[in-house]
C-alpha positions as CSV (number, residue, x, y, z in Angstrom):
1,M,129.4,71.4,109.3
2,E,129.8,73.4,106.1
3,P,128.0,76.8,106.2
4,I,124.5,76.6,104.6
5,P,123.1,79.6,102.7
6,L,120.3,81.1,104.7
7,H,119.1,84.5,103.4
8,H,120.6,87.6,101.9
9,V,124.3,87.7,103.1
10,W,123.7,85.3,106.0
11,Q,124.7,81.7,106.4
12,Y,123.7,78.9,108.9
13,T,126.9,77.8,110.5
14,E,128.4,75.4,113.0
15,V,128.1,78.3,115.5
16,D,124.4,78.4,115.1
17,R,124.0,74.6,115.3
18,R,126.0,74.5,118.6
19,Y,124.0,77.5,119.9
20,W,120.8,75.8,119.2
21,E,121.8,72.5,120.8
22,E,123.3,74.2,123.9
23,H,120.7,76.9,124.7
24,L,117.5,76.2,122.7
25,E,117.0,72.5,122.0
26,G,115.6,71.9,125.5
27,F,113.6,75.1,125.6
28,V,111.8,75.5,122.2
29,P,108.6,73.3,122.2
30,R,108.0,70.6,119.5
31,R,105.4,72.9,117.9
32,V,106.2,76.5,116.9
33,F,103.8,79.0,115.4
34,D,105.5,82.2,114.2
35,A,102.9,84.9,114.5
36,H,105.0,87.6,112.7
37,T,107.0,86.7,109.6
38,H,107.3,88.5,106.3
39,V,107.1,86.7,103.0
40,N,107.4,88.7,99.7
41,E,108.3,87.4,96.3
42,P,111.2,89.5,95.1
43,E,109.6,90.2,91.8
44,H,106.9,92.3,93.5
45,L,109.5,94.9,94.6
46,V,108.7,97.8,92.4
47,E,111.2,100.4,93.8
48,E,114.8,99.4,94.6
49,M,116.3,100.4,97.9
50,T,118.7,103.3,97.5
51,D,121.9,103.9,99.4
52,E,120.4,107.2,100.7
53,K,117.6,105.2,102.5
54,R,120.0,102.5,103.6
55,R,121.9,105.1,105.5
56,Q,118.8,106.4,107.3
57,Y,117.8,103.2,109.1
58,W,119.5,99.8,109.7
59,V,116.4,97.8,108.8
60,N,116.6,99.3,105.3
61,E,119.8,97.5,104.8
62,V,118.7,94.0,105.9
63,A,115.0,93.9,104.8
64,E,115.6,91.9,101.6
65,P,112.5,90.1,100.3
66,I,112.2,86.4,100.8
67,G,109.8,84.3,98.7
68,A,107.7,81.5,100.0
69,I,109.9,78.6,98.9
70,E,113.0,80.2,100.4
71,A,111.0,81.1,103.6
72,D,109.9,77.5,104.0
73,R,113.4,76.2,103.5
74,C,114.8,78.6,106.1
75,H,112.0,77.9,108.6
76,R,113.0,74.2,108.5
77,L,116.7,75.0,108.8
78,V,116.4,77.2,111.9
79,F,113.8,75.2,113.7
80,P,115.4,71.7,113.5
81,G,113.0,68.9,114.5
82,R,110.0,71.2,115.1
83,E,106.5,71.2,113.6
84,F,106.4,74.7,112.3
85,S,103.6,76.9,111.0
86,C,103.2,80.7,110.8
87,L,101.1,83.8,110.3
88,A,102.7,85.4,107.2
89,F,102.3,88.8,105.6
90,G,104.3,90.9,103.1
91,F,106.5,93.8,104.0
92,P,104.0,96.7,104.6
93,S,105.7,99.1,102.1
94,L,104.7,100.9,99.0
95,E,108.0,99.9,97.5
96,Y,106.1,96.6,96.8
97,D,103.1,95.9,94.6
98,I,100.8,95.3,97.6
99,E,98.0,93.7,95.6
100,A,100.3,91.3,93.7
101,S,102.2,90.5,97.0
102,N,98.9,89.6,98.8
103,A,97.8,87.4,95.9
104,S,101.0,85.4,95.6
105,L,101.2,84.9,99.3
106,Q,97.6,83.8,99.4
107,R,98.5,81.0,97.1
108,A,101.6,80.0,99.0
109,C,99.7,80.0,102.4
110,V,97.0,77.7,101.1
111,A,99.5,75.4,99.6
112,R,101.4,75.1,102.8
113,G,98.7,75.4,105.4
114,W,100.0,78.8,106.7
115,R,97.7,81.6,107.8
116,R,97.9,85.1,106.3
117,L,97.3,88.7,107.2
118,A,96.4,90.9,104.2
119,V,98.6,94.0,103.9
120,V,96.0,96.8,103.5
121,R,96.2,100.5,102.8
122,P,94.1,103.0,104.9
123,Q,92.4,104.3,101.6
124,W,90.9,100.9,100.9
125,S,87.1,100.7,101.4
126,A,85.6,98.2,103.8
127,E,84.4,96.3,100.8
128,R,87.9,96.0,99.4
129,V,89.2,94.8,102.7
130,A,86.3,92.3,103.0
131,R,87.4,90.7,99.7
132,E,90.7,89.9,101.3
133,L,89.1,88.6,104.5
134,D,86.8,86.3,102.5
135,Q,89.8,84.3,101.2
136,P,90.8,81.0,102.7
137,N,93.4,81.1,105.5
138,V,93.2,84.8,106.0
139,L,92.8,85.9,109.6
140,G,92.9,89.6,109.3
141,V,95.1,92.5,108.3
142,K,98.5,94.0,108.7
143,V,98.6,97.8,108.8
144,Y,101.5,100.3,108.9
145,Y,102.0,104.0,108.9
146,A,104.2,103.9,105.7
147,L,101.2,102.7,103.8
148,I,99.5,106.1,104.1
149,S,101.5,107.5,101.2
150,H,104.9,107.0,99.6
151,D,107.9,109.1,99.9
152,P,110.9,107.9,97.9
153,A,113.3,109.6,100.4
154,T,112.2,108.2,103.7
155,R,110.0,105.5,105.2
156,D,109.1,107.7,108.2
157,K,107.2,110.5,106.5
158,H,104.1,109.5,108.6
159,L,105.9,108.4,111.8
160,E,103.9,110.8,113.9
161,A,100.6,109.7,112.5
162,S,97.6,108.8,114.6
163,L,96.9,105.1,114.7
164,F,93.6,105.9,113.0
165,D,95.4,107.5,110.1
166,F,96.5,104.0,109.0
167,L,93.9,101.9,110.8
168,P,90.8,103.9,110.0
169,H,87.4,103.5,111.6
170,H,85.6,102.3,108.5
171,Q,88.0,99.3,108.4
172,L,87.9,98.8,112.1
173,E,84.1,98.5,112.0
174,L,84.4,95.7,109.4
175,L,87.2,94.0,111.4
176,D,85.2,94.2,114.6
177,E,82.1,92.7,112.8
178,R,84.4,89.8,111.5
179,G,86.3,89.4,114.8
180,A,89.4,89.6,112.7
181,W,93.1,89.7,113.7
182,V,95.0,93.0,113.4
183,T,98.8,93.2,113.9
184,L,99.5,96.8,114.6
185,H,103.0,98.4,114.5
186,V,102.5,101.6,116.5
187,S,103.6,104.9,115.2
188,R,105.2,107.9,117.0
189,A,108.8,108.3,118.2
190,G,107.6,107.7,121.7
191,R,106.5,104.2,120.8
192,L,103.7,102.5,122.5
193,G,104.3,104.5,125.7
194,D,103.4,107.7,124.0
195,P,100.3,108.9,125.8
196,A,98.5,109.4,122.5
197,N,99.2,105.8,121.5
198,L,98.0,104.5,124.8
199,A,94.8,106.5,124.5
200,E,94.2,105.3,121.0
201,V,94.9,101.6,121.8
202,R,92.4,101.9,124.6
203,E,89.9,103.5,122.2
204,I,90.2,100.7,119.7
205,R,89.7,98.2,122.5
206,R,86.6,100.0,123.8
207,R,84.9,100.7,120.5
208,Y,85.9,97.5,118.6
209,P,86.1,94.8,121.3
210,R,85.8,91.9,119.0
211,V,89.0,92.8,117.0
212,I,91.9,90.6,118.0
213,L,94.4,93.4,118.5
214,V,98.0,92.3,118.5
215,L,100.7,94.9,119.2
216,A,103.8,94.1,117.3
217,H,107.2,94.0,118.9
218,L,105.7,94.6,122.4
219,G,104.7,98.0,121.1
220,R,108.3,98.6,119.8
221,S,109.5,98.1,123.4
222,Y,113.1,97.2,122.7
223,T,114.5,98.8,125.8
224,L,113.4,98.5,129.4
225,P,112.4,102.2,129.8
226,H,110.2,102.0,126.8
227,A,108.6,98.8,128.1
228,E,108.1,100.3,131.5
229,E,106.2,103.2,129.9
230,A,104.1,101.0,127.7
231,L,103.3,97.6,129.2
232,P,102.1,98.2,132.8
233,P,99.4,100.8,131.7
234,L,97.8,98.1,129.5
235,A,98.2,95.2,131.9
236,D,94.6,95.2,133.0
237,D,93.2,94.6,129.5
238,E,93.2,90.8,129.2
239,G,91.9,90.9,125.6
240,L,94.9,92.8,124.3
241,Y,97.7,90.8,122.8
242,F,101.4,91.4,122.0
243,D,103.9,89.6,119.8
244,L,107.5,89.2,120.8
245,S,109.0,89.7,117.4
246,A,112.5,91.4,117.2
247,V,112.7,91.8,121.0
248,L,116.1,90.6,122.2
249,N,116.3,92.3,125.6
250,P,115.8,89.8,128.5
251,D,114.8,92.6,130.9
252,V,112.0,93.7,128.6
253,L,110.8,90.1,128.2
254,R,110.9,89.5,131.9
255,L,108.7,92.6,132.4
256,A,106.3,91.4,129.7
257,L,105.9,88.0,131.4
258,T,105.3,89.5,134.8
259,A,103.1,92.5,133.7
260,L,101.0,90.7,131.0
261,G,101.4,87.0,131.7
262,P,102.1,84.3,129.1
263,R,98.6,84.0,127.8
264,R,98.8,87.4,126.1
265,L,102.1,86.9,124.4
266,L,102.7,85.4,120.9
267,Y,106.0,84.2,119.6
268,G,107.2,85.8,116.4
269,T,110.5,86.3,114.6
270,D,110.1,89.3,112.3
271,N,112.1,87.2,109.8
272,P,113.7,87.5,107.4
273,I,115.3,90.4,109.2
274,M,116.2,88.4,112.3
275,Y,118.3,86.0,110.2
276,M,121.0,88.7,110.7
277,R,124.0,87.6,112.7
278,G,125.1,89.6,115.8
279,R,123.7,90.9,119.0
280,Q,122.1,94.0,120.6
281,Q,123.4,96.2,123.4
282,W,121.2,98.5,125.4
283,E,121.8,101.7,127.3
284,G,118.8,103.6,128.7
285,R,116.4,104.2,125.8
286,A,118.9,103.4,123.1
287,Y,120.1,100.2,121.6
288,R,123.0,99.3,119.4
289,I,122.8,96.9,116.5
290,R,126.0,94.7,116.3
291,T,126.6,92.5,113.3
292,N,129.6,91.1,111.3
293,Y,128.7,92.5,107.9
294,P,130.0,95.9,106.7
295,F,126.7,97.7,106.4
296,F,126.5,101.5,106.5
297,F,125.1,101.3,110.1
298,N,127.8,98.9,111.3
299,R,130.8,101.3,111.6
300,Q,131.9,100.5,115.1
301,R,132.8,96.9,114.8
302,E,133.6,94.5,117.7
303,P,136.9,92.5,117.7
304,P,137.0,89.5,115.2
305,E,137.1,87.0,118.0
306,I,133.7,88.3,119.4
307,E,132.1,88.5,115.9
308,A,133.2,85.0,115.3
309,G,130.8,83.9,118.1
310,Y,127.8,85.8,116.7
311,T,124.7,83.8,116.1
312,L,121.4,84.7,114.4
313,Y,119.4,87.5,115.9
314,M,116.4,85.2,116.1
315,Y,118.4,82.8,118.2
316,E,119.5,85.6,120.5
317,A,115.8,86.5,120.9
318,L,114.9,82.9,121.8
319,R,117.7,82.8,124.4
320,A,116.5,86.1,125.9
321,L,113.0,84.6,126.3
322,E,114.5,81.5,127.8
323,Q,116.5,83.5,130.3
324,A,113.5,85.7,131.2
325,G,111.2,82.8,131.6
326,R,113.7,81.0,133.9
327,Q,114.0,84.1,136.0
328,V,110.2,84.4,136.5
329,G,109.5,80.7,136.9
330,L,107.7,80.3,133.5
331,D,106.4,76.7,133.4
332,Q,105.9,74.4,130.4
333,E,102.3,75.4,130.0
334,G,103.3,79.0,129.7
335,I,106.1,78.2,127.2
336,D,103.7,76.2,125.1
337,A,101.1,79.0,125.2
338,I,103.6,81.6,123.9
339,F,105.0,79.3,121.2
340,H,101.8,78.0,119.8
341,G,98.9,77.6,122.2
342,N,97.8,81.3,122.2
343,A,97.9,81.6,118.5
344,E,96.0,78.4,118.0
345,R,93.3,79.6,120.5
346,L,92.9,82.9,118.6
347,I,92.8,81.2,115.2
348,A,90.1,78.8,116.5
349,R,88.1,81.8,117.7
350,I,88.3,83.5,114.3
351,E,87.4,80.3,112.4
352,R,84.4,79.6,114.7
353,R,83.1,83.0,114.0
354,A,83.6,82.7,110.3
355,S,81.9,79.3,110.3
356,A,78.9,80.7,112.3
357,A,78.6,83.7,109.9
358,G,78.7,81.3,106.9
359,D,76.0,79.1,108.5
360,A,73.8,82.2,109.2
361,S,74.0,83.4,105.6
């Protein structure tokens, strides 16, 4: 097949088609719900990325915005023969016009039957957040520490912030009242396993038990040591959920399946970032990002014959989940739960509550 333009500098190639057919066609269910995908119309970008920031962090080089039409096209391309839907939200960055991004994505989600999380700033009042939650197809909010305030030099000015600095109590009270969904990307260099993060997650769960709290990227557990610090301590809270987006490490995924079980895990891609071609390698608490494009971060290249076999990061993540599932004996019921059943169950819960509240008013 001729390469098909995918997103940014990436293409969908014969390598990807063969990889899907060999490793994923028999594993990925007929229905797929992506619980973590970013959709931003490029015109809402109000500050261009600089080379200075691109050199700081690899994601800054690949997080190019993707609009709804292109996102829809790419979803159909990379999930052939699948019934696909998603929970979409914009990039949580003040480099975007947050209000305009929310509004345009709202229209796109209603048109396509997708669900949405509103990107919200911690300074917003409960009334301001409620206006977002009142819109059709909106399940909850996406919060992030970079939304506290903007620094043109770095995205990590607030990396060491408390979770409550960007998910404040006045918003949590509203979200608990609504039984809303919160996708939380934890702060702090220690990731979810940082004792302060573990304590604050437990506090959220204790004080706001009706919030559907979903920890993104398995709490940023991309390596096994980080996962071992983060996941077992929270294993006994059956009402706490995790998405698998951007996790490519089969050892991490195996631990998640054994410690948490499949009914607490939600499939997610973190696209468009995971349309990148390449692979990850892990050593201790560090991971190396390999790709075939000459980004600033990609200075130690692998031989051309290895790079020629690279597929999409999102396919590598799917293969890692397949491998981990096979190792722990994950059955079809568990696979279906991860790929769509758990999300559908949580959405139904939110919509029942919203319907009951509407009837009561």
